N, C-alpha and C positions, 0 to 999 in steps of 0.2 A: 342165479345167485348173484349176490351183490358184494363181491370183493371190491377193493378199490378199483381194480380194472373193470369189473362189471359195472360199477357206478359210472366210470368214465365212458364206457361204451354206450350204456343206456342214455347218458346225456347226449352223446354224439348222435346216437340213433334217432332220438327225438328231434334233434336239430337238423339233421340232414335227411331224415325220414327215408330211410332206405327200405338196440339196446345194446361194456361193461366190462386185465390187460397189462400192460407190462410196465411202463413206467408208473410212477405214483399217479394218483388221480390229478394232482396238480400239474404234472408233466403232460398228461394227456390233454387236459383242457388248455394248457398254455400253448401247446403246439397247434391248437385250432382256435386261437384267440378271436379271429375275425368271425368264425361261426358262432362262438358263444356269446357274442354281443347281442344276439337276438334269439328269442325262444320260438320263433316262427319256423316250423319245419320247411325245408325246401322240398319241392315236389318234382317227380320225374317229368320230363317233357312229354306233353300229350298232343295228339293231333286233334283236329276238330271233332273227330268221332270219339275221342277219349277212350282208347282201347282198355285202359285200366279200370273203366267203369262198367265194362261189359262182362256178362257171364261167359266163361271160356272153358273149353275142355281142359282137363288136368289129369295127371296120372292118378291111379287108384292104388292104394296100399293095403296090404294084408296086416292083420294084427301082429305086433311084435311078439316073438317067441319068448317064453319065460326064461329067466337067467338068474343065477346066483352070484354073478360077477359084480364087483364094486369097482367103478372106474372114475377117474378124475381127469378133466382137461385142465392143464396147468402150465406154468413156466417153472423151470428148474434153475437153481442157482447158477449164475454165469451165462445165461442165455435168455433171449427173448422169444425163442422158438416155442410154438404151441406143441405140447406133448400130451399124449394119452397114456396115463399110468394105470396099471392094474393094481388096486390096493385091497383086493379081496383078503389077502394076508398082509396086514399092515406092517408086519415085521420083515416081510420079504416082498416088497413091491417090485414091479418090473415095468419097463417101458414097452407099451404095445406098439406105438408108432410116434414118429416125430414128423409133424406136419409143416414145420418151418413157418412160412407165412401163407400157407394155403387157406387158412381161415382167419377170422378176425375176432375181436373181443366178444362179439355177439354169438359165436358158435355155441351150440348146445347139443347134448345127446338126444337122439330120438329113441334109441334102444341100446342094448349092450353091444350092438354090432354096427350102429350107424350114428353119424353126426349130421347136423344141418347148419347151414349158414347162408346168408345173402351176400353175394359176391359182387361188389361194385354195382355196375349197371346191368349185370347179367341176370339178376333175379335170385329167387330162393331155390336152393339145392338141397338134396340129401346126398350123402356120400358114405362110403365105407370108412372105417376108422383110420385108414392110412390115406384117404383121399383119392385112391386110384380109380374108383368107379363113382360116377356122379350122375344123378338124375335131376333134371330141371323140374321143379314143382310148380313154380309160378314166375313168369317173366316179369311181372310187376311187383314181385316180392321184395320187401325191404328188410332192414336189420331189426325192425321191431316186429317179431314173430314169435309164435309158440306152437308146440305140437301137443296133441291130445295124449294122455298117458298111454294109450294102447298103440300109438304111432300111426293111426289110420287117417287122422284129420290134422289140418294146420290152420292157424289164423294168422293174419298179418295186416298191417296198416299200409295204405298207399296214399299218394296225393291224388288230386283231381284237377280239373281245369280251373276250379275256383281255389285260389291260394289260401283261402280260409276254411277249406273243407278237406278233412281226411276221410278215408273210407275204410271200413272194416271188411276184410275179405275172409271167407271161410272156404277152404279147399276140402271137399268131402265127396265121396262117391263119384269121383271122376269129373267133378265140376269145380271151377274157381268162381265163386259168386260174391258179389257185394251185398252185404246183409244190413249195413247201417252206415250212416254218414255222421260225422262229428264236426261241429263248427269250432274252429280254433281261434283264439284271440290273437290280435296283433300286438306284440309287446316288444320292448327293447330297452336299451339304455343301461344295461347291466351285463356283467360277465361272470365268469366262474374261474378266477385266476388262481385261487388257492383252496385248500381243503375247507377252511372255515366258511368260505363263501358258497361252496357248492356241495358240501357233504350231505345236505338234506335233499338235493335234487334227485329225482327218480323218474325213469322212463321204463315202464315194464308192461309187457303184454303176457298174460299167463293163463293156462288152463288150470282149473282146480284139480286136485289129485284124483277125484272121482270122475273127471271128465264132464261133469254136468254143467259147468260154468266157464265163462271166459271173462277175465278182468283186464282193465287197462288203467294205468296210472301214468299221467304226464304232469310232472310238477317241476318247474313252472310249465303251464300250458293249460290243457283242457280239464285237469282234475281227475276224477275217478269215474269209471263206468264198470258195471257188471252186466253181462248178458247170459242168457242160456246158451248152451252149446250150439244151438241153431240160429243164434243171433237176435233173440228177443231181448230188448233192453229191460232190465229189472231195477237198476239203481243208478242214480247220477248224483255226484257231488261236485258242483262247479266251484272248486276252491283249490288254489295252488298249495294250500296248507295240508291237503290230503296227499300223503307221501309215504314212502318206505313200506310198500305192501308185501304181504306174504300169505300164502294159503297153507292151512294145515287141516287135513280132512276136508269137510264141506264148509269150513269156517274161513272167512277172509278177514285179515287183520291189516290195519293201516294206522298211521299216525296223523293227528291233526293238532290244532292249537290246544285241545283239551287233554291230550294224551293218546293212548293206544285204544282204538275202537275195533269192534268185531261185528261182522255181518254174517248171519247164519239163517238160511231159510226165510229170507225176507225181513228179519228183525235185526236191528242194530243195538248194541250195548257197549258200555265202557268196560275195558279190561284192565288197563293200567293207567289210571288217572294221573296226569301230570308228568308222565314218563315220555321223554323225547328219544325214542329208540332209533338206532341206526343199523343198517345192514342186517335186518332180520332174515333168518334162514331156518327153515323147518326140517325136522328129522325125517329121514327116509323110512323110519319105522313109525312115524306119527307120534303125537302126544307131546312134542317139545319144540320150542323155538329158541334159537340162540341169537343174541343181539349184543350191541354195545351201546353205552351211553357215555357222555362226557361230563366232567365237572364244569362248574361255571367258567365262562370265558373260553370254552372249547379246549380245556386243558386235559388232564389225565383221563384216559379212557378205561372203562370197566366193562368186562364181559359178563353177561347174565344169561341164565337159562330159565325160560318160562315153561312151567308145567301147564299145558292147555286144559287138562281135566280139572285141576284145582285152582288155577289162577295164581299159584304161588311162584315166586322167583327166588333164585339163589345166585350169588356172585361166584363166578368161576375163576376170574383172574382180573388183575388190574395192570395198567400200562400195557395192555394188549388191545388190539382193534381188528375190525373186519373179520369176525369169526364166521366159519362155515362148518357145517357137518361134512366130514369126509365119508363116514359111515354112521350108523346109528350110535356107535360107541365112541368114535373118535372125532374130536374137533380140530380144526386148524385155525390159527390166528397169527397176526403180525405183532412183533414187539414194538413198543414206542418208548421214547425217552424225552425229557424236557430239552428244549432248544437252549443251547448255551448262548450267552449274550454276544459272544464274539462271532456267532454263526450268521446273524442277521436273517433268521428264518422268517418265512411268511406266516407261520403258525406257531402257537406256544409249544407244541410238541412235534417231534419228527419221528419217522421210522427208525428203529435201532439198527436195521440191517439183518435182524435175526427173526425167523419165523418158527412156530412151535406146533407140535401135535400134542393134544391133551386127551388123556384117557378118562372118560366119564365114570368108569367103574372104579379105578384105582386112584384117580386124581393125580396120576403121574404126568409130568410134562417133559417133553424132549424136543430138541432142536430138529427142524425139518429143512430139507433141501428144496422144498416147494416154496417158491417166492410169490406166486399168484395162483389163485383158484378161480377158474371161469365157470365151470359146471361140474356136477358129479352125477353119477348114475349108480343106483336108482335115484330118481327125483323124489322130492318130499311126498310123504303119504299123509 
């Protein structure tokens, strides 16, 4: 999910190659100014034998058990701790666990009982919701990773001995295997110091909701790739303008210079010509994508909902940004307001300090104590 935090982590993940958090996106990238001067991912140190390029044994995981729970990995007002909230009953939410700083912006649910994250130089882990039990999945795992919908397989990017080559790994059936290599351009000379300059950046590795495909978007960077779940390359778009991706069903959506495009079963088509969407997030029930767009000069933000069956959109709210589905019925988003002349802001609008939950059935809007959303369970369908 691409909340402001998720955007920041995705950026950092792509740059340090290990994806999205607590201060505003501007604060996140400003705190890593030296890293954001270049879009070239750094790579783990490798020996002459380059162990991260070898096929290695890995844990094998059973299918995740079905669950009717709705969970969200969030920050709550007054704290930067990572918290798992049970929002099955949105009117009576409860805290399942407070993880403190045991996870980072890239953490995501594997199931209704487990999380996953790549921790520093330790590799990719799975863990219980409170972090008390951890399983190392891949020592070379980085924070650009994804899990298959059934929780059995993982995909992640790692570096290699060649600083311009990244490697796609798939962990499946007890093996960690390199299935493809991606040549990365050497770029630099720009940064991401405020929202306006970096809001369209996107670094995301994802499985499709059916588990049939794996997608990668790195913008700026390598552009777009789509593989089968076993690593066969199906589509390549070598353009930094391919950004803001999301899966809904077996359809993959992204934004480029022409608007919003869709790939399905090998065919590409235009969905929203001329629309520069931001932070798209698909419903866990399928059939809908929420996103925001900005007026000219990156000013007022508007939240829209796309019906993927009809292609029609409707505006949900304005002066709101970074929407996410909490459940198939409820949206979460941030409030925004114009920057006052006396504030000397870096952007035309700023966060208002208030977040909201919106009921798609009744159109009722209420204030929320959630200040950032990193991931929700179940994932988009």
